[in-house]
C-alpha positions as CSV (number, residue, x, y, z in Angstrom):
1,M,18.0,150.8,141.8
2,Q,17.9,147.4,140.1
3,D,16.9,144.4,142.1
4,S,19.7,141.8,142.4
5,W,18.7,138.1,141.7
6,Q,21.9,136.2,141.2
7,S,22.9,134.2,144.3
8,G,20.6,131.2,145.1
9,D,22.2,130.6,148.5
10,S,21.6,134.2,149.7
11,Y,18.0,134.2,148.3
12,E,17.4,130.9,150.1
13,Y,18.4,132.5,153.4
14,Y,16.3,135.6,152.8
15,M,13.1,134.1,151.3
16,G,13.6,130.4,150.8
17,R,12.0,129.1,154.0
18,W,8.8,131.0,153.2
19,S,8.8,130.2,149.5
20,K,9.0,126.5,150.4
21,L,5.9,126.7,152.6
22,I,3.9,128.5,150.0
23,A,5.1,126.2,147.2
24,E,3.8,123.1,149.1
25,Q,0.4,124.7,149.5
26,F,0.3,125.7,145.9
27,V,1.1,122.3,144.4
28,D,-1.5,120.7,146.7
29,W,-4.1,123.3,145.6
30,L,-3.4,122.3,142.0
31,S,-4.2,118.7,142.7
32,P,-2.3,117.4,139.7
33,R,-2.3,113.8,138.6
34,P,1.0,111.9,139.0
35,G,3.2,111.0,136.1
36,I,3.0,114.3,134.1
37,Q,5.5,116.7,132.6
38,W,6.1,119.8,134.6
39,L,7.7,123.2,133.7
40,D,8.8,125.6,136.4
41,V,9.3,129.1,135.0
42,G,11.6,131.4,137.1
43,C,12.6,128.5,139.3
44,G,14.8,130.5,141.6
45,S,16.5,128.2,144.2
46,G,14.1,125.3,143.3
47,A,11.4,125.4,146.0
48,L,8.5,124.9,143.7
49,S,10.1,122.1,141.7
50,E,11.0,120.4,144.9
51,A,7.4,120.6,146.2
52,A,6.1,119.1,142.9
53,I,8.7,116.3,143.0
54,D,8.2,115.4,146.7
55,R,4.4,115.6,146.7
56,H,3.0,114.8,143.2
57,D,5.4,112.3,141.5
58,P,5.9,114.0,138.1
59,A,7.3,112.1,135.2
60,A,9.8,114.9,134.5
61,V,10.5,118.5,135.6
62,I,12.1,121.2,133.6
63,A,13.1,124.2,135.7
64,I,14.1,127.5,134.0
65,D,15.6,130.7,135.3
66,Q,17.4,133.6,133.7
67,S,20.1,133.6,136.5
68,E,22.9,131.1,136.1
69,G,23.5,131.3,139.9
70,F,19.9,130.3,140.6
71,V,20.1,127.5,138.0
72,R,23.2,126.1,139.7
73,T,21.6,126.2,143.1
74,A,18.3,124.6,141.9
75,Q,20.2,121.8,140.1
76,Q,22.2,121.0,143.2
77,R,19.1,121.0,145.2
78,L,17.1,118.8,142.8
79,G,19.8,116.5,141.5
80,N,18.8,114.2,138.7
81,K,15.1,114.7,139.5
82,A,14.9,117.8,137.3
83,N,16.6,119.4,134.3
84,C,17.5,123.0,135.3
85,K,18.5,125.4,132.5
86,V,19.0,129.1,131.8
87,G,16.2,130.7,129.9
88,N,14.0,133.7,129.5
89,A,10.3,133.5,130.6
90,M,9.2,135.6,127.7
91,S,10.9,133.3,125.2
92,L,10.9,129.8,126.6
93,P,13.3,127.3,125.1
94,L,10.7,124.6,124.7
95,D,8.5,123.2,121.8
96,D,4.8,123.9,121.6
97,A,2.6,121.6,123.7
98,S,5.7,119.9,125.3
99,V,4.6,119.9,129.0
100,N,1.4,119.1,130.8
101,I,1.6,121.8,133.4
102,A,3.5,125.1,133.5
103,V,3.9,126.8,136.8
104,S,5.7,129.9,138.2
105,G,6.2,130.9,141.8
106,L,6.7,134.4,143.1
107,V,8.0,135.7,139.8
108,L,5.3,137.0,137.5
109,N,5.2,140.5,139.0
110,F,8.9,140.9,138.4
111,I,8.7,140.0,134.7
112,P,8.6,143.1,132.4
113,E,5.9,141.7,130.2
114,P,3.8,139.3,132.4
115,E,1.2,138.6,129.7
116,K,3.9,137.6,127.3
117,A,5.3,135.2,129.9
118,L,1.9,133.7,130.5
119,A,1.3,133.4,126.8
120,E,4.6,131.5,126.5
121,M,3.6,129.2,129.3
122,K,0.3,128.5,127.5
123,R,2.2,127.9,124.2
124,V,4.4,125.1,125.7
125,T,1.5,123.5,127.6
126,S,-0.5,120.7,125.9
127,M,-4.2,120.8,125.3
128,N,-6.2,120.5,128.5
129,G,-3.1,121.1,130.4
130,T,-2.7,123.7,133.2
131,V,-1.0,127.0,133.6
132,A,-0.7,128.3,137.1
133,V,1.2,130.9,139.1
134,Y,1.4,132.5,142.5
135,I,2.7,135.9,143.7
136,W,3.0,137.5,147.1
137,D,0.3,139.9,148.1
138,Y,2.8,142.8,148.7
139,A,0.2,145.6,149.1
140,E,-2.1,143.9,151.6
141,K,-0.5,141.0,153.5
142,M,3.2,140.6,153.3
143,E,4.0,141.7,156.8
144,F,7.7,141.1,157.3
145,L,8.4,143.1,154.1
146,N,5.9,145.8,154.8
147,H,7.3,146.5,158.3
148,F,10.7,146.8,156.7
149,W,9.7,149.1,153.9
150,D,7.4,151.3,156.1
151,V,10.4,152.1,158.3
152,V,12.7,152.6,155.3
153,V,10.3,155.1,153.8
154,E,9.9,156.9,157.2
155,L,13.7,157.3,157.4
156,D,14.3,157.8,153.7
157,P,11.2,159.2,151.9
158,G,13.0,159.0,148.6
159,A,12.8,155.2,148.8
160,S,9.0,155.2,148.6
161,A,9.2,153.9,145.0
162,L,11.2,150.9,146.1
163,H,8.5,149.8,148.6
164,E,7.1,146.5,147.1
165,G,3.7,147.3,148.4
166,H,3.8,150.5,146.3
167,R,5.6,148.8,143.3
168,F,3.1,146.0,143.1
169,P,-0.3,147.3,144.1
170,D,-2.0,145.0,141.6
171,S,-0.5,141.8,143.0
172,N,-4.0,140.4,143.8
173,A,-6.5,137.8,142.7
174,E,-8.5,140.2,140.4
175,Q,-5.5,141.2,138.4
176,L,-4.2,137.6,138.0
177,V,-7.6,136.4,136.8
178,D,-7.8,139.3,134.3
179,T,-4.4,138.5,133.0
180,F,-5.1,134.8,132.7
181,N,-8.4,135.6,130.8
182,H,-6.7,138.0,128.5
183,V,-4.2,135.4,127.2
184,G,-7.1,133.0,126.6
185,L,-6.8,130.5,129.4
186,L,-10.0,128.7,130.3
187,E,-11.8,127.9,133.6
188,V,-9.6,130.5,135.4
189,E,-9.8,130.5,139.2
190,A,-7.8,132.1,142.0
191,A,-7.2,131.4,145.7
192,P,-5.3,132.8,148.7
193,L,-2.4,130.9,150.2
194,E,-1.4,132.1,153.7
195,I,1.5,131.3,156.1
196,A,2.9,132.5,159.3
197,T,6.5,133.7,159.1
198,H,8.1,132.8,162.4
199,F,11.4,134.4,163.4
200,N,13.2,133.1,166.5
201,D,14.4,136.6,167.5
202,F,15.2,140.0,165.9
203,D,18.5,138.8,164.4
204,D,16.6,136.0,162.7
205,Y,14.4,138.6,161.1
206,W,17.3,141.1,160.3
207,K,20.1,139.0,159.0
208,P,18.4,137.8,155.8
209,F,18.2,141.4,154.7
210,L,22.0,141.5,154.6
211,G,22.4,139.0,151.8
212,G,22.0,141.4,148.9
213,Q,19.4,139.3,147.0
214,G,15.9,140.7,146.3
215,P,14.7,144.3,146.5
216,A,14.9,144.9,150.2
217,P,18.4,143.3,150.7
218,T,19.6,145.2,147.6
219,Y,18.5,148.4,149.2
220,V,20.3,147.6,152.5
221,S,23.5,146.7,150.6
222,K,23.7,150.3,149.3
223,L,23.4,151.9,152.7
224,E,26.3,153.4,154.7
225,D,27.1,151.6,158.0
226,S,25.5,154.4,160.1
227,E,22.3,154.3,158.0
228,K,22.2,150.5,158.2
229,T,22.5,150.7,162.0
230,H,19.8,153.4,162.3
231,L,17.4,151.3,160.1
232,R,18.2,148.2,162.2
233,E,17.5,149.9,165.5
234,T,14.3,151.6,164.4
235,L,13.0,148.3,163.0
236,K,13.9,146.6,166.3
237,Q,11.7,149.1,168.1
238,R,8.7,148.8,165.8
239,L,8.3,145.0,165.3
240,P,5.8,143.1,167.4
241,V,8.0,140.9,169.7
242,E,6.6,138.1,171.8
243,Q,7.6,137.6,175.4
244,D,10.1,134.9,174.4
245,G,11.7,137.3,171.9
246,S,10.2,135.6,168.8
247,I,8.4,137.5,166.1
248,V,5.4,136.1,164.2
249,L,4.2,137.9,161.1
250,Y,1.9,136.8,158.3
251,A,2.2,136.5,154.6
252,R,-0.3,135.8,151.8
253,A,0.2,134.8,148.2
254,W,-2.4,134.8,145.5
255,A,-2.5,131.8,143.2
256,A,-4.3,131.5,139.9
257,K,-4.7,128.6,137.4
258,G,-6.3,128.1,134.1
259,R,-6.8,125.4,131.5
260,V,-5.2,125.5,128.0
């Protein structure tokens, strides 16, 4: 089953609130100087570009995604503060050494050839510029997705290969550092970024899975109504619910950066 990544609005409801929090931590960790040229590869709904604009005063931001739907959503979100365009991460539509910093958020593990994408980011970044990415730690600490997939696989063992913790076991600091080193980036370092994912109640947790954007919602969209109800009720029984009905789970992303 192919992941669906087309609707920026649906993705925003599913993952956007969490990607915004992680993006803010990420750009602050980079500590970039103001007034530089940014490139956001796989910009999605624009959370990373927005964090860079709001917190670090870039001279310009180019945001690229292969999905026309995401590009439209990002452009609406960012207005005239960024130039959003359709493009492929493995063949970026930019000249050599045309930006000072190339970043990518929550995307690298979904790209068929991640080393090629990183090499492209390096190509378009100027000497002494920065290439940096972050990805969710699916295997170890992405609790709201792992709870979902653990129940899915219990009910449907054939779905095991779809479990993002199984699909992306190497989404960790060691693999990121190795990949950065392999493409020739210098002074490579990695760091964890952690957030709490707070849901007001079970419906606040469940409804984002109904939007059809991303691996888990794509899976739910293919279920019969009875299967969907069974999954929903089983999840409701398994999640750790606070006395006020809220649900607090934790998520970690791994970030890496290197110098060109």
